py3Dmol code that shows the C-alpha trace and the ligand (Angstrom):
import py3Dmol

protein = """\
ATOM      1  CA  MET A   1    -113.152  -2.855 160.846  1.00  0.00           C
ATOM      2  CA  ALA A   2    -114.547  -5.336 158.043  1.00  0.00           C
ATOM      3  CA  SER A   3    -116.542  -2.406 156.523  1.00  0.00           C
ATOM      4  CA  LEU A   4    -113.316  -0.137 156.514  1.00  0.00           C
ATOM      5  CA  ILE A   5    -111.470  -2.696 154.751  1.00  0.00           C
ATOM      6  CA  SER A   6    -113.946  -3.495 152.112  1.00  0.00           C
ATOM      7  CA  SER A   7    -114.670   0.130 151.509  1.00  0.00           C
ATOM      8  CA  GLN A   8    -110.792   0.753 150.935  1.00  0.00           C
ATOM      9  CA  ALA A   9    -110.948  -2.305 148.477  1.00  0.00           C
ATOM     10  CA  LEU A  10    -113.691  -0.861 146.617  1.00  0.00           C
ATOM     11  CA  ALA A  11    -111.868   2.516 146.509  1.00  0.00           C
ATOM     12  CA  GLN A  12    -108.963   0.695 144.496  1.00  0.00           C
ATOM     13  CA  LYS A  13    -111.193  -0.886 142.034  1.00  0.00           C
ATOM     14  CA  VAL A  14    -110.819   0.971 138.728  1.00  0.00           C
ATOM     15  CA  VAL A  15    -112.534   1.613 135.490  1.00  0.00           C
ATOM     16  CA  VAL A  16    -110.638   1.908 132.277  1.00  0.00           C
ATOM     17  CA  ALA A  17    -112.385   3.308 129.378  1.00  0.00           C
ATOM     18  CA  HIS A  18    -111.496   1.129 126.567  1.00  0.00           C
ATOM     19  CA  ARG A  19    -110.622   3.247 123.380  1.00  0.00           C
ATOM     20  CA  GLY A  20    -112.525   6.029 125.445  1.00  0.00           C
ATOM     21  CA  ALA A  21    -116.293   6.112 125.800  1.00  0.00           C
ATOM     22  CA  SER A  22    -116.333   3.729 122.646  1.00  0.00           C
ATOM     23  CA  GLY A  23    -119.644   2.551 123.276  1.00  0.00           C
ATOM     24  CA  TYR A  24    -121.069   5.956 122.470  1.00  0.00           C
ATOM     25  CA  LEU A  25    -118.576   7.895 119.978  1.00  0.00           C
ATOM     26  CA  PRO A  26    -116.210   6.312 117.562  1.00  0.00           C
ATOM     27  CA  GLU A  27    -113.260   4.622 119.345  1.00  0.00           C
ATOM     28  CA  HIS A  28    -110.014   6.559 119.942  1.00  0.00           C
ATOM     29  CA  THR A  29    -111.485   9.943 119.018  1.00  0.00           C
ATOM     30  CA  LEU A  30    -110.429  12.979 121.302  1.00  0.00           C
ATOM     31  CA  GLU A  31    -114.308  13.241 121.656  1.00  0.00           C
ATOM     32  CA  ALA A  32    -114.658   9.624 123.046  1.00  0.00           C
ATOM     33  CA  LYS A  33    -111.929  10.443 125.262  1.00  0.00           C
ATOM     34  CA  SER A  34    -113.431  13.622 126.485  1.00  0.00           C
ATOM     35  CA  MET A  35    -116.634  11.886 127.147  1.00  0.00           C
ATOM     36  CA  ALA A  36    -114.864   8.978 129.173  1.00  0.00           C
ATOM     37  CA  TYR A  37    -113.181  11.669 131.220  1.00  0.00           C
ATOM     38  CA  ALA A  38    -116.430  13.275 131.932  1.00  0.00           C
ATOM     39  CA  MET A  39    -118.255   9.907 132.787  1.00  0.00           C
ATOM     40  CA  GLY A  40    -115.683   9.684 135.506  1.00  0.00           C
ATOM     41  CA  ALA A  41    -113.330   6.819 134.277  1.00  0.00           C
ATOM     42  CA  ASP A  42    -110.185   6.450 136.396  1.00  0.00           C
ATOM     43  CA  TYR A  43    -108.009   5.604 133.202  1.00  0.00           C
ATOM     44  CA  VAL A  44    -108.552   6.439 129.568  1.00  0.00           C
ATOM     45  CA  GLU A  45    -107.014   3.935 127.167  1.00  0.00           C
ATOM     46  CA  GLN A  46    -104.561   4.982 124.222  1.00  0.00           C
ATOM     47  CA  ASP A  47    -103.525   2.147 121.376  1.00  0.00           C
ATOM     48  CA  VAL A  48    -100.410   3.448 119.969  1.00  0.00           C
ATOM     49  CA  VAL A  49     -99.127   2.745 116.528  1.00  0.00           C
ATOM     50  CA  MET A  50     -96.286   4.308 114.486  1.00  0.00           C
ATOM     51  CA  THR A  51     -96.593   6.247 111.054  1.00  0.00           C
ATOM     52  CA  LYS A  52     -94.226   6.053 108.185  1.00  0.00           C
ATOM     53  CA  ASP A  53     -92.469   9.307 109.342  1.00  0.00           C
ATOM     54  CA  ASP A  54     -92.144   8.009 112.834  1.00  0.00           C
ATOM     55  CA  GLN A  55     -95.122   9.822 114.552  1.00  0.00           C
ATOM     56  CA  LEU A  56     -97.143   8.156 117.358  1.00  0.00           C
ATOM     57  CA  ILE A  57    -100.718   7.890 116.818  1.00  0.00           C
ATOM     58  CA  VAL A  58    -103.701   6.584 118.659  1.00  0.00           C
ATOM     59  CA  ILE A  59    -105.386   3.874 116.537  1.00  0.00           C
ATOM     60  CA  HIS A  60    -106.412   0.298 117.728  1.00  0.00           C
ATOM     61  CA  ASP A  61    -105.647  -1.553 114.600  1.00  0.00           C
ATOM     62  CA  ILE A  62    -102.104  -1.337 112.676  1.00  0.00           C
ATOM     63  CA  THR A  63    -104.250  -1.074 109.449  1.00  0.00           C
ATOM     64  CA  LEU A  64    -106.444   1.913 108.407  1.00  0.00           C
ATOM     65  CA  ASP A  65    -109.286  -0.065 107.011  1.00  0.00           C
ATOM     66  CA  ARG A  66    -111.820  -0.653 109.743  1.00  0.00           C
ATOM     67  CA  THR A  67    -112.213   3.046 110.935  1.00  0.00           C
ATOM     68  CA  THR A  68    -111.477   5.343 108.197  1.00  0.00           C
ATOM     69  CA  ASP A  69    -111.968   6.008 104.377  1.00  0.00           C
ATOM     70  CA  VAL A  70    -108.440   5.140 103.312  1.00  0.00           C
ATOM     71  CA  ALA A  71    -109.383   2.825 100.534  1.00  0.00           C
ATOM     72  CA  GLU A  72    -111.267   5.850  98.777  1.00  0.00           C
ATOM     73  CA  LYS A  73    -108.762   8.371  99.725  1.00  0.00           C
ATOM     74  CA  PHE A  74    -105.642   6.503  98.803  1.00  0.00           C
ATOM     75  CA  PRO A  75    -106.349   3.883  96.123  1.00  0.00           C
ATOM     76  CA  GLY A  76    -103.406   1.830  95.028  1.00  0.00           C
ATOM     77  CA  ARG A  77    -101.626   2.044  98.490  1.00  0.00           C
ATOM     78  CA  ALA A  78    -102.720  -1.345  99.897  1.00  0.00           C
ATOM     79  CA  ARG A  79    -100.437  -4.105 100.563  1.00  0.00           C
ATOM     80  CA  GLY A  80    -100.706  -7.560  99.044  1.00  0.00           C
ATOM     81  CA  ASP A  81    -103.216  -8.344 101.539  1.00  0.00           C
ATOM     82  CA  GLY A  82    -105.793  -5.428 100.443  1.00  0.00           C
ATOM     83  CA  ARG A  83    -104.993  -3.676 103.618  1.00  0.00           C
ATOM     84  CA  HIS A  84    -103.538  -0.137 104.150  1.00  0.00           C
ATOM     85  CA  TYR A  85    -101.002  -0.114 106.982  1.00  0.00           C
ATOM     86  CA  VAL A  86    -100.402   2.962 109.442  1.00  0.00           C
ATOM     87  CA  ILE A  87     -96.737   2.281 108.785  1.00  0.00           C
ATOM     88  CA  ASP A  88     -96.915   2.904 105.065  1.00  0.00           C
ATOM     89  CA  PHE A  89     -98.683   6.254 105.588  1.00  0.00           C
ATOM     90  CA  THR A  90     -97.303   9.850 106.892  1.00  0.00           C
ATOM     91  CA  LEU A  91     -98.984  11.529 109.666  1.00  0.00           C
ATOM     92  CA  ALA A  92    -100.032  14.271 107.119  1.00  0.00           C
ATOM     93  CA  GLU A  93    -101.606  11.766 104.821  1.00  0.00           C
ATOM     94  CA  ILE A  94    -103.321  10.085 108.015  1.00  0.00           C
ATOM     95  CA  ARG A  95    -104.780  13.639 108.884  1.00  0.00           C
ATOM     96  CA  THR A  96    -106.815  13.742 105.700  1.00  0.00           C
ATOM     97  CA  LEU A  97    -108.737  10.722 106.588  1.00  0.00           C
ATOM     98  CA  ALA A  98    -112.184  10.725 107.766  1.00  0.00           C
ATOM     99  CA  LEU A  99    -112.363   8.496 111.210  1.00  0.00           C
ATOM    100  CA  SER A 100    -115.611   6.779 111.986  1.00  0.00           C
ATOM    101  CA  GLU A 101    -117.286   4.129 113.953  1.00  0.00           C
ATOM    102  CA  GLY A 102    -115.657   0.731 113.025  1.00  0.00           C
ATOM    103  CA  ALA A 103    -116.654  -1.205 110.118  1.00  0.00           C
ATOM    104  CA  ARG A 104    -116.442  -4.905 109.032  1.00  0.00           C
ATOM    105  CA  LEU A 105    -116.774  -6.338 105.546  1.00  0.00           C
ATOM    106  CA  VAL A 106    -119.918  -8.074 104.595  1.00  0.00           C
ATOM    107  CA  ASP A 107    -119.921  -9.450 100.993  1.00  0.00           C
ATOM    108  CA  GLY A 108    -117.272  -6.755 100.200  1.00  0.00           C
ATOM    109  CA  LYS A 109    -119.321  -3.976 101.513  1.00  0.00           C
ATOM    110  CA  ARG A 110    -118.334  -1.965 104.623  1.00  0.00           C
ATOM    111  CA  GLU A 111    -121.160  -2.417 107.434  1.00  0.00           C
ATOM    112  CA  GLN A 112    -121.191  -1.003 110.793  1.00  0.00           C
ATOM    113  CA  GLY A 113    -119.817  -3.627 113.459  1.00  0.00           C
ATOM    114  CA  PHE A 114    -121.934  -2.494 116.474  1.00  0.00           C
ATOM    115  CA  LYS A 115    -125.280  -1.737 114.913  1.00  0.00           C
ATOM    116  CA  SER A 116    -126.782   0.474 117.789  1.00  0.00           C
ATOM    117  CA  ARG A 117    -123.607   2.553 118.350  1.00  0.00           C
ATOM    118  CA  PHE A 118    -122.769   6.095 116.883  1.00  0.00           C
ATOM    119  CA  PRO A 119    -123.803   5.923 113.190  1.00  0.00           C
ATOM    120  CA  MET A 120    -120.805   5.147 110.831  1.00  0.00           C
ATOM    121  CA  GLY A 121    -119.739   8.150 108.476  1.00  0.00           C
ATOM    122  CA  LYS A 122    -121.837  10.606 110.504  1.00  0.00           C
ATOM    123  CA  SER A 123    -120.195  13.889 111.654  1.00  0.00           C
ATOM    124  CA  SER A 124    -116.587  14.705 111.610  1.00  0.00           C
ATOM    125  CA  PHE A 125    -113.612  13.039 113.346  1.00  0.00           C
ATOM    126  CA  ARG A 126    -109.883  12.575 112.956  1.00  0.00           C
ATOM    127  CA  ILE A 127    -106.879  10.236 114.169  1.00  0.00           C
ATOM    128  CA  ALA A 128    -104.993  12.090 117.007  1.00  0.00           C
ATOM    129  CA  THR A 129    -101.498  11.690 117.974  1.00  0.00           C
ATOM    130  CA  LEU A 130    -100.362  10.350 121.349  1.00  0.00           C
ATOM    131  CA  ALA A 131     -99.103  13.771 122.284  1.00  0.00           C
ATOM    132  CA  GLU A 132    -102.454  15.522 121.457  1.00  0.00           C
ATOM    133  CA  GLU A 133    -104.222  12.829 123.682  1.00  0.00           C
ATOM    134  CA  LEU A 134    -101.761  13.113 126.660  1.00  0.00           C
ATOM    135  CA  GLU A 135    -102.477  16.954 126.393  1.00  0.00           C
ATOM    136  CA  LEU A 136    -106.055  16.539 126.347  1.00  0.00           C
ATOM    137  CA  VAL A 137    -106.159  14.360 129.451  1.00  0.00           C
ATOM    138  CA  GLN A 138    -103.447  16.545 131.309  1.00  0.00           C
ATOM    139  CA  GLY A 139    -105.340  19.607 130.390  1.00  0.00           C
ATOM    140  CA  LEU A 140    -108.596  18.278 131.722  1.00  0.00           C
ATOM    141  CA  ASN A 141    -106.774  17.160 134.900  1.00  0.00           C
ATOM    142  CA  ILE A 142    -105.783  20.899 135.312  1.00  0.00           C
ATOM    143  CA  SER A 143    -109.206  22.337 134.476  1.00  0.00           C
ATOM    144  CA  THR A 144    -111.132  19.910 136.731  1.00  0.00           C
ATOM    145  CA  GLY A 145    -108.715  19.250 139.555  1.00  0.00           C
ATOM    146  CA  ARG A 146    -109.215  15.357 139.199  1.00  0.00           C
ATOM    147  CA  GLN A 147    -106.515  13.078 138.426  1.00  0.00           C
ATOM    148  CA  VAL A 148    -107.397  10.625 135.525  1.00  0.00           C
ATOM    149  CA  GLY A 149    -104.667   8.201 134.506  1.00  0.00           C
ATOM    150  CA  ILE A 150    -103.703   6.758 130.816  1.00  0.00           C
ATOM    151  CA  TYR A 151    -103.383   3.264 129.793  1.00  0.00           C
ATOM    152  CA  PRO A 152    -101.293   3.187 126.756  1.00  0.00           C
ATOM    153  CA  GLU A 153    -100.854   0.109 124.767  1.00  0.00           C
ATOM    154  CA  ILE A 154     -97.862  -0.709 122.770  1.00  0.00           C
ATOM    155  CA  LYS A 155     -99.572  -2.418 119.602  1.00  0.00           C
ATOM    156  CA  SER A 156     -97.986  -5.164 117.716  1.00  0.00           C
ATOM    157  CA  PRO A 157     -94.231  -4.444 118.867  1.00  0.00           C
ATOM    158  CA  GLU A 158     -92.871  -7.268 116.794  1.00  0.00           C
ATOM    159  CA  PHE A 159     -94.528  -6.266 113.709  1.00  0.00           C
ATOM    160  CA  HIS A 160     -92.949  -2.607 114.197  1.00  0.00           C
ATOM    161  CA  LEU A 161     -89.532  -4.014 114.960  1.00  0.00           C
ATOM    162  CA  ALA A 162     -89.665  -6.161 111.907  1.00  0.00           C
ATOM    163  CA  GLU A 163     -90.427  -2.960 109.705  1.00  0.00           C
ATOM    164  CA  GLY A 164     -87.443  -1.301 111.626  1.00  0.00           C
ATOM    165  CA  LYS A 165     -89.239   0.723 113.986  1.00  0.00           C
ATOM    166  CA  ASP A 166     -88.791   0.475 117.773  1.00  0.00           C
ATOM    167  CA  LEU A 167     -92.444   1.326 118.951  1.00  0.00           C
ATOM    168  CA  GLY A 168     -91.737   0.404 122.548  1.00  0.00           C
ATOM    169  CA  ARG A 169     -88.743   3.002 122.849  1.00  0.00           C
ATOM    170  CA  ALA A 170     -90.424   5.592 121.039  1.00  0.00           C
ATOM    171  CA  VAL A 171     -93.647   5.264 123.315  1.00  0.00           C
ATOM    172  CA  VAL A 172     -91.774   5.355 126.410  1.00  0.00           C
ATOM    173  CA  ALA A 173     -89.674   8.571 125.261  1.00  0.00           C
ATOM    174  CA  GLU A 174     -92.872  10.119 124.561  1.00  0.00           C
ATOM    175  CA  LEU A 175     -94.300   9.227 128.129  1.00  0.00           C
ATOM    176  CA  LYS A 176     -91.162  10.533 129.898  1.00  0.00           C
ATOM    177  CA  LYS A 177     -91.589  13.859 128.038  1.00  0.00           C
ATOM    178  CA  TYR A 178     -95.214  14.269 129.309  1.00  0.00           C
ATOM    179  CA  GLY A 179     -93.943  13.457 132.743  1.00  0.00           C
ATOM    180  CA  TYR A 180     -94.770   9.906 133.357  1.00  0.00           C
ATOM    181  CA  THR A 181     -91.677   8.691 134.898  1.00  0.00           C
ATOM    182  CA  SER A 182     -92.447   6.415 138.117  1.00  0.00           C
ATOM    183  CA  LYS A 183     -94.590   3.745 139.504  1.00  0.00           C
ATOM    184  CA  GLN A 184     -96.460   6.367 141.586  1.00  0.00           C
ATOM    185  CA  ASP A 185     -97.709   8.198 138.203  1.00  0.00           C
ATOM    186  CA  PRO A 186    -101.156   7.600 137.177  1.00  0.00           C
ATOM    187  CA  ILE A 187    -100.201   5.313 134.223  1.00  0.00           C
ATOM    188  CA  PHE A 188    -100.220   1.707 133.294  1.00  0.00           C
ATOM    189  CA  LEU A 189     -98.326   0.633 130.038  1.00  0.00           C
ATOM    190  CA  GLN A 190     -99.669  -2.432 128.595  1.00  0.00           C
ATOM    191  CA  THR A 191     -98.681  -4.827 125.715  1.00  0.00           C
ATOM    192  CA  PHE A 192     -99.622  -8.321 124.689  1.00  0.00           C
ATOM    193  CA  GLY A 193     -96.124  -9.441 123.765  1.00  0.00           C
ATOM    194  CA  TRP A 194     -94.387 -11.310 126.777  1.00  0.00           C
ATOM    195  CA  GLU A 195     -90.907 -10.514 125.217  1.00  0.00           C
ATOM    196  CA  GLU A 196     -91.768  -6.846 124.784  1.00  0.00           C
ATOM    197  CA  VAL A 197     -92.675  -6.590 128.741  1.00  0.00           C
ATOM    198  CA  LYS A 198     -89.411  -8.254 129.541  1.00  0.00           C
ATOM    199  CA  ARG A 199     -87.664  -5.793 127.032  1.00  0.00           C
ATOM    200  CA  LEU A 200     -89.343  -2.887 128.598  1.00  0.00           C
ATOM    201  CA  ARG A 201     -88.443  -3.867 132.142  1.00  0.00           C
ATOM    202  CA  ASP A 202     -84.823  -5.003 131.497  1.00  0.00           C
ATOM    203  CA  GLU A 203     -83.761  -2.519 128.918  1.00  0.00           C
ATOM    204  CA  ILE A 204     -85.947   0.292 127.970  1.00  0.00           C
ATOM    205  CA  LEU A 205     -87.376   1.684 130.991  1.00  0.00           C
ATOM    206  CA  PRO A 206     -83.883   1.691 132.638  1.00  0.00           C
ATOM    207  CA  GLU A 207     -82.125   3.102 129.590  1.00  0.00           C
ATOM    208  CA  ALA A 208     -84.617   5.950 129.822  1.00  0.00           C
ATOM    209  CA  GLY A 209     -84.031   6.204 133.557  1.00  0.00           C
ATOM    210  CA  ILE A 210     -87.759   5.800 134.527  1.00  0.00           C
ATOM    211  CA  ASP A 211     -89.922   3.062 135.938  1.00  0.00           C
ATOM    212  CA  LEU A 212     -93.631   2.506 135.106  1.00  0.00           C
ATOM    213  CA  LYS A 213     -96.139  -0.039 136.102  1.00  0.00           C
ATOM    214  CA  LEU A 214     -96.431  -2.707 133.173  1.00  0.00           C
ATOM    215  CA  VAL A 215     -99.326  -4.838 132.501  1.00  0.00           C
ATOM    216  CA  GLN A 216     -99.102  -8.071 130.593  1.00  0.00           C
ATOM    217  CA  LEU A 217    -102.133  -8.523 128.389  1.00  0.00           C
ATOM    218  CA  VAL A 218    -103.188 -12.172 128.000  1.00  0.00           C
ATOM    219  CA  GLY A 219    -105.197 -13.532 125.168  1.00  0.00           C
ATOM    220  CA  ASP A 220    -107.415 -16.809 125.373  1.00  0.00           C
ATOM    221  CA  THR A 221    -104.881 -18.459 123.047  1.00  0.00           C
ATOM    222  CA  GLU A 222    -102.361 -21.311 123.282  1.00  0.00           C
ATOM    223  CA  ASP A 223     -99.403 -18.726 123.586  1.00  0.00           C
ATOM    224  CA  TYR A 224    -100.355 -17.679 127.007  1.00  0.00           C
ATOM    225  CA  GLN A 225    -100.918 -21.205 128.447  1.00  0.00           C
ATOM    226  CA  TRP A 226     -97.634 -21.462 130.175  1.00  0.00           C
ATOM    227  CA  MET A 227     -98.454 -18.456 132.384  1.00  0.00           C
ATOM    228  CA  PHE A 228    -101.588 -20.144 133.974  1.00  0.00           C
ATOM    229  CA  SER A 229     -99.536 -22.424 136.494  1.00  0.00           C
ATOM    230  CA  PRO A 230     -98.474 -21.021 139.737  1.00  0.00           C
ATOM    231  CA  GLU A 231     -94.800 -21.164 138.449  1.00  0.00           C
ATOM    232  CA  GLY A 232     -95.866 -19.156 135.386  1.00  0.00           C
ATOM    233  CA  MET A 233     -97.785 -16.698 137.107  1.00  0.00           C
ATOM    234  CA  ALA A 234     -94.738 -16.204 139.441  1.00  0.00           C
ATOM    235  CA  GLU A 235     -92.544 -15.466 136.335  1.00  0.00           C
ATOM    236  CA  VAL A 236     -95.097 -13.100 134.914  1.00  0.00           C
ATOM    237  CA  GLY A 237     -95.092 -11.147 138.338  1.00  0.00           C
ATOM    238  CA  ARG A 238     -91.327 -10.745 138.300  1.00  0.00           C
ATOM    239  CA  TYR A 239     -92.006  -8.397 135.377  1.00  0.00           C
ATOM    240  CA  ALA A 240     -95.348  -7.134 135.545  1.00  0.00           C
ATOM    241  CA  ASP A 241     -97.442  -4.946 137.896  1.00  0.00           C
ATOM    242  CA  GLY A 242    -100.594  -5.940 136.203  1.00  0.00           C
ATOM    243  CA  PHE A 243    -102.143  -8.857 134.584  1.00  0.00           C
ATOM    244  CA  GLY A 244    -104.800  -8.000 131.767  1.00  0.00           C
ATOM    245  CA  PRO A 245    -106.592 -11.176 130.645  1.00  0.00           C
ATOM    246  CA  ASP A 246    -109.444 -11.788 128.287  1.00  0.00           C
ATOM    247  CA  LYS A 247    -112.356 -11.925 130.969  1.00  0.00           C
ATOM    248  CA  SER A 248    -113.314 -15.406 129.623  1.00  0.00           C
ATOM    249  CA  LEU A 249    -110.335 -16.572 131.471  1.00  0.00           C
ATOM    250  CA  LEU A 250    -111.361 -15.849 134.764  1.00  0.00           C
ATOM    251  CA  ILE A 251    -114.996 -16.873 134.565  1.00  0.00           C
ATOM    252  CA  ASP A 252    -115.926 -19.859 132.495  1.00  0.00           C
ATOM    253  CA  PRO A 253    -118.161 -18.678 129.908  1.00  0.00           C
ATOM    254  CA  GLU A 254    -120.088 -22.173 130.299  1.00  0.00           C
ATOM    255  CA  SER A 255    -120.934 -21.335 133.849  1.00  0.00           C
ATOM    256  CA  LYS A 256    -124.518 -21.554 134.986  1.00  0.00           C
ATOM    257  CA  PRO A 257    -126.199 -18.435 136.567  1.00  0.00           C
ATOM    258  CA  GLY A 258    -125.514 -18.519 140.362  1.00  0.00           C
ATOM    259  CA  GLN A 259    -122.924 -21.352 139.895  1.00  0.00           C
ATOM    260  CA  LEU A 260    -120.003 -19.436 138.577  1.00  0.00           C
ATOM    261  CA  LYS A 261    -116.637 -21.296 137.733  1.00  0.00           C
ATOM    262  CA  VAL A 262    -114.097 -18.675 138.593  1.00  0.00           C
ATOM    263  CA  SER A 263    -110.381 -19.592 137.725  1.00  0.00           C
ATOM    264  CA  ARG A 264    -107.564 -19.463 140.055  1.00  0.00           C
ATOM    265  CA  LEU A 265    -105.818 -16.638 137.977  1.00  0.00           C
ATOM    266  CA  VAL A 266    -107.070 -13.658 140.127  1.00  0.00           C
ATOM    267  CA  GLU A 267    -105.679 -15.228 143.308  1.00  0.00           C
ATOM    268  CA  LEU A 268    -102.400 -16.333 141.661  1.00  0.00           C
ATOM    269  CA  ALA A 269    -101.888 -12.879 140.171  1.00  0.00           C
ATOM    270  CA  HIS A 270    -102.732 -11.228 143.707  1.00  0.00           C
ATOM    271  CA  ALA A 271    -100.180 -13.548 145.462  1.00  0.00           C
ATOM    272  CA  ASN A 272     -97.647 -12.397 143.018  1.00  0.00           C
ATOM    273  CA  GLY A 273     -98.201  -8.727 143.403  1.00  0.00           C
ATOM    274  CA  MET A 274    -100.328  -7.992 140.233  1.00  0.00           C
ATOM    275  CA  GLN A 275    -103.559  -6.175 139.859  1.00  0.00           C
ATOM    276  CA  VAL A 276    -105.996  -7.671 137.377  1.00  0.00           C
ATOM    277  CA  HIS A 277    -107.760  -5.675 134.792  1.00  0.00           C
ATOM    278  CA  PRO A 278    -109.426  -7.795 132.367  1.00  0.00           C
ATOM    279  CA  TYR A 279    -111.120  -6.843 128.909  1.00  0.00           C
ATOM    280  CA  THR A 280    -113.658  -6.071 127.392  1.00  0.00           C
ATOM    281  CA  PHE A 281    -116.950  -5.278 129.208  1.00  0.00           C
ATOM    282  CA  ARG A 282    -119.616  -4.568 126.569  1.00  0.00           C
ATOM    283  CA  ALA A 283    -123.349  -3.655 127.106  1.00  0.00           C
ATOM    284  CA  ASP A 284    -124.289  -4.110 123.448  1.00  0.00           C
ATOM    285  CA  GLU A 285    -126.790  -6.737 122.599  1.00  0.00           C
ATOM    286  CA  GLY A 286    -125.341 -10.262 122.436  1.00  0.00           C
ATOM    287  CA  GLN A 287    -122.225  -9.079 124.345  1.00  0.00           C
ATOM    288  CA  LEU A 288    -122.959 -10.206 127.872  1.00  0.00           C
ATOM    289  CA  GLU A 289    -121.509 -13.357 129.374  1.00  0.00           C
ATOM    290  CA  PRO A 290    -123.971 -16.237 128.831  1.00  0.00           C
ATOM    291  CA  TRP A 291    -124.584 -16.548 132.467  1.00  0.00           C
ATOM    292  CA  ALA A 292    -125.113 -12.943 133.138  1.00  0.00           C
ATOM    293  CA  GLU A 293    -128.619 -11.297 133.283  1.00  0.00           C
ATOM    294  CA  SER A 294    -127.435  -7.806 132.894  1.00  0.00           C
ATOM    295  CA  PHE A 295    -124.324  -5.851 132.425  1.00  0.00           C
ATOM    296  CA  GLU A 296    -124.364  -4.933 136.048  1.00  0.00           C
ATOM    297  CA  ASP A 297    -124.842  -8.433 136.928  1.00  0.00           C
ATOM    298  CA  MET A 298    -121.837  -9.410 134.924  1.00  0.00           C
ATOM    299  CA  LEU A 299    -119.831  -6.557 136.620  1.00  0.00           C
ATOM    300  CA  GLU A 300    -120.932  -7.672 140.286  1.00  0.00           C
ATOM    301  CA  ALA A 301    -119.685 -11.335 139.458  1.00  0.00           C
ATOM    302  CA  PHE A 302    -116.237  -9.968 138.180  1.00  0.00           C
ATOM    303  CA  PHE A 303    -115.520  -7.246 140.584  1.00  0.00           C
ATOM    304  CA  PHE A 304    -116.862  -9.115 143.711  1.00  0.00           C
ATOM    305  CA  GLU A 305    -116.735 -12.814 142.968  1.00  0.00           C
ATOM    306  CA  ALA A 306    -113.821 -12.964 140.778  1.00  0.00           C
ATOM    307  CA  ASP A 307    -112.256 -10.143 142.665  1.00  0.00           C
ATOM    308  CA  ILE A 308    -110.768  -8.200 139.831  1.00  0.00           C
ATOM    309  CA  ASP A 309    -109.195  -4.736 140.578  1.00  0.00           C
ATOM    310  CA  GLY A 310    -110.356  -2.924 137.401  1.00  0.00           C
ATOM    311  CA  ALA A 311    -112.147  -3.551 134.091  1.00  0.00           C
ATOM    312  CA  PHE A 312    -111.772  -2.283 130.580  1.00  0.00           C
ATOM    313  CA  THR A 313    -115.110  -1.064 129.320  1.00  0.00           C
ATOM    314  CA  ASP A 314    -116.614   0.515 126.314  1.00  0.00           C
ATOM    315  CA  PHE A 315    -119.328   1.852 128.560  1.00  0.00           C
ATOM    316  CA  PRO A 316    -117.456   3.537 131.291  1.00  0.00           C
ATOM    317  CA  ASP A 317    -120.551   5.594 132.756  1.00  0.00           C
ATOM    318  CA  ARG A 318    -122.160   2.078 133.665  1.00  0.00           C
ATOM    319  CA  ALA A 319    -119.282   0.813 135.353  1.00  0.00           C
ATOM    320  CA  VAL A 320    -118.530   4.008 137.273  1.00  0.00           C
ATOM    321  CA  ASN A 321    -122.224   4.207 138.265  1.00  0.00           C
ATOM    322  CA  PHE A 322    -122.074   0.459 139.472  1.00  0.00           C
ATOM    323  CA  LEU A 323    -119.050   0.904 141.707  1.00  0.00           C
ATOM    324  CA  ARG A 324    -120.437   4.110 143.073  1.00  0.00           C
ATOM    325  CA  ASP A 325    -123.738   2.539 144.000  1.00  0.00           C
ATOM    326  CA  ARG A 326    -121.978  -0.402 145.408  1.00  0.00           C
TER     327      ARG A 326
END
"""
ligand_1 = """\
1
CA
Ca -105.853 -1.933 123.754
"""
view = py3Dmol.view(width=600, height=400)
view.addModel(protein, "pdb")
view.setStyle({"model": 0}, {"cartoon": {"style": "trace"}})
view.addModel(ligand_1, "xyz")
view.setStyle({"model": 1}, {"stick": {}})
view.zoomTo()
view.show()
């Protein structure tokens, strides 16, 4: 009986491909999503941002600078802070941009963020719309017979609202159009804003006549401290089906190997009916938790000591293989 229970628990643990197989191909390309799918991910993530002409595109930042050549192609279109905002460009303009592995600015020059990943500026990639990506995943579900889920994030909802665009409503309408309408469907809808999670639950989903599993994303910042008490977690559990924290909130990064300091958050989330899907598991050099000997050692601790239900990772093959072998 015990082994039956543990194998059921194991079967429920899921791998979420963070921005696709972004450890291997530029994040949020259809190529990275196809690779994640082929690697056996249970869910593929979409970060969603709105364009000037109200189109939904899949991109992590609300600006185009880190992952595209926008500064070269559209001189003079930056805002006062020097950045080029998705919301100031039409989809047709965004389609002309070359998408590439993420850069950071070092002394005014663009340098590849993760040195050992797909080389910046090589090959040819474009930004996709949310519709194109949903059609990719659904198409693969038909051609392979598998049922891989989606994990869209409403990016910076308060920024979009301040700019006169209701991103949350638009994303929900698109998901409904593509057949995601109930909590039984293979989808988690995520966002960082607590107010947005409540607005989705109380207004947007009921108005659309659908119901979806919602995930409250949680950063390691002051804004979220109120959630970490039993009362706070009970409040979050009234609105959310899932809890998506920065993984450092679950196991203290200062832990010693073999003596992990595991927080009560997973236990509290489970007690309030929420699954726990922390972010982000990366295998790049310098990205392991200080107490972990290897990427798999880190997965073992989070999945089986902290008892998480799923993990966001840039390396879905490594997590899929780890759970399979376990
Ligand atoms: Ca995300």
